[in-house]
N, C-alpha and C positions, 0 to 999 in steps of 0.2 A: 761275174761282173756285178758292180753295185749300181742299181738303176737310179739311185739318188745322187750319184757322184757329181753330175753336172748341174744339179738344181741349186739355186741361190739359197743361202741360209734364211731362216724365218726372220721377219722384221721384228725389231725391238718394240715393245709396247710404248705408246706415247707417254711422255712425262706427265705425271699426275693422274693417269688412268690405269686402273687395275686390269690386268690381262684376264680374259674370260677363263683362261686355264689356271689362273692363280688360285691357291687354296682359299676357301671362305674363312672369315673370321670365326674363331671359336672361343669357348670359355667366357671369361668376364667381358671381353670386348664385344662379343655378340649380343650381350644384354644391354649395352649402353643406350641404344635407341629406345628400348622399352622403359628403362629406368628414367630417362629424360621425359618420356611421355607421361609416366605415372607421377613424376614430380610436378609436372605442369598441371595435371588434373588435380593433384592434392593441393597445390598452391591456390588454384582457382576455387576449390571447395572451401579452403580455409578462409579465403577472402570473403566468399559469399556467406559463410557461417558467421563470421565476425560482423559483417554488415547487417545480417538478420538479427543477431543478438543486440546490436546497438539500436536497431529500430525498435525492437521489443521493449528494451529498457527505456527508451525515449517515450514510448506510448504509455508505459506504466507511470512514469513521472508526470506526463501530461494529464493522464486520467486523474491522478490525485489532486492536482491543482484545479482542474475544471470542476471536479465533483465537489470539492470543498467550497469553491466560489459560487457555483451555480446550483448545486444540488441542495437547496435549502429546505426542500420538503420531500416526502416519500416518492411522489410521482416523478419529480425532476431528477432525483438521484437514481431512481430505477432506470429511467430512460438513458441517462448519461452512462451508467454502468453497462447497460446492454449494448450501447453503441461501441464502447471500448472493448468489450468482450469479443464483439464481432471483428473489430480491427485486429485484435491480437490473435484470433483464430481459436478453434474449438479446444477448450481445456488448457489454453496457454496462460501461464503466469497468474493464475487466479489468486493464490495466496500472496503473491508479490503485490498485486493490485490492492488487496485488502490492507496489507501492511503499509503500503505507501499512503493510502487514504487515511488510515488511523494516525500515522505520524504527522501528516499535513494538518489533519483536523485538530489534534491536541496542541500543535505548535501555533496555530493561527486563531483558534476559537477559545473563548472563555466558557466555563461550564454552564450548561443550560438544560432545561428539561427535555428539549427535543433531540439532544445529541444521542441519548441512549437508543431512541427509535432509529435514528439515521444509521448508527453503526450496525444495528440489526438488519436494516434494509441492505446495506452494503454487503454484509456477510451472506445474506440469502441470495443476493444477485451474483456474487462471485463464487461462492462455494456450493451453490445449488439449494441450500436449505440452512435454516438456523441450527447450528450445532455448537453448543456452549463450550465443549472441550476443544474443538478445533479453533473456535474463536479465541479461547484462552491461549492456545499455542501461538497464534499469530500475535496476540497482545504481548506475550512474553518476549517474542522476537523483537517487537518494536521497542519494548521497554529496555532491552539491552542496548539499543542504538541511541536512546535519548536519556539514559540514566545519568549522564554528566550534567543534565539540567533538571534538578529536583522539582522545579515548578511544573515543567512539562510532564515529567513522570507522575506528578501528583494529579494532574488533569487526566492523564491516561488511566490511572487507577480509579479516579472518581467516575469517569464515564463508563469504564468497563464493569465496575461493580453494580452500576445501575442498569446495564444491559443484561447482565446475567441474573437469573432468578434462583437457580438451584444451588444447594450447598456443595454439590459435587463440582459444578462449574466454577464456583468461587474458589474451591480448594485447588483447582488446576491453575489458578493465577499465581505466578511466582514473583510478580513485580514488587510486592511489598518488601521483599527481602533485598531489593536493589537500592533502597534509599540509604543514605549515609546517616540515618537516624535510628533510634530504637523503635520497635513496633508500637510502643505506647505513644510515642511522639507522632508517629505517622497517623495513628488513629485520631489523635487530637487535631492534627492539621486537617484531616479529612472532614472531621466534624465541623471545624471552623469554616471550611470551604462550602459545606452544605448550607450552613446558616447564612453565610454571606451571599451565596448565590440566590437563595430564596428571598432574602431581604431586599437585594437590589432589584429582583423581579417585581416584588410588591411595590417598591418605591417608583419604579418606572411605569407600571401599569395602572397605578392609582393616581398618578400625577395629573394636575389640571392641564388640559390641552390648551395650546395657544388659540386654537379654533374651537369656540364653544360647541360647534356642531360635530366635532370629531369625537369618535368613540375611543377611549383610552384602552379599552380591553380589560379594565380593572375589575371585572365581575368577580365577586367573592367565590362563587362556586367554581369558576374557571381557574382561579388561583389555587383553590384547594385541590383541584384535579391535577394541576401541574406539580403540586407538592407531592402527590402520590407518584408521579413520574420520577421525581427526585428521590423517592423512597424515604420521605420524611414523615414522621408521625403527624397525625391530625392535630394533636395537642400542641406540638412544637410549631406547626404552620399557623395555627390560630393565634398563638402567643406573638409570633413575629408580625403577623398581619395587624393585630391590635396595637402593638408597640409602634409600628411605622405610622399608623394613623394618629396615635396619641402624640408622637414627637412632632408631627406636622401641625397638629392643632396648637401645641404649645408654642411652636416657632412662628405661628401666624400672627 
């Protein structure tokens, strides 16, 4: 006799529900939940990374603008650079900071004796120390981005050559070859920029002030010291100084 002959048949599983006795999913189908989870985590990571990179890039651009506008002396520039280094995080985007600063500086400022000191300060604060070859590498990178504007490239070359002292450091500069002119014409333009920069400096600092009690800063020794910062010979500086005063006397 069959003991199960009078037993009712097993109930069908409810629609939409898998039977506990149904075989488990295998193969590719069994991996779908894990693939979906990994994709979600990857998408979240990509979004966070993109947001982080955008924030870093924004801070680099902001640093360049703030440093050029407010960092007019060694102390001010050092403080601003230290602040943005902290915001970016240890070791983050240091060469990018220096490159952005140099580009903004030569695009917005005319050549002046203090610029060579400022770029050295910015280099020391971002790269940890003054390294002429590393500085030259950054200058070459900036030069490649501004070479469509020869006047800006000329200012970059002028400032860089006055920041660098050694022949090895100057040899690492490649921006002179980026001009659409011959090397001889580039040298001539740089010499004219040097003379014009010092002449304008002398004219400005020896001018009669509107206020008789105001000090114009036109002290002869101070001007000669600034000519050294421009890497101008003493003979040339004295000639320009005398010529400015003579022209003013004749025009009076």
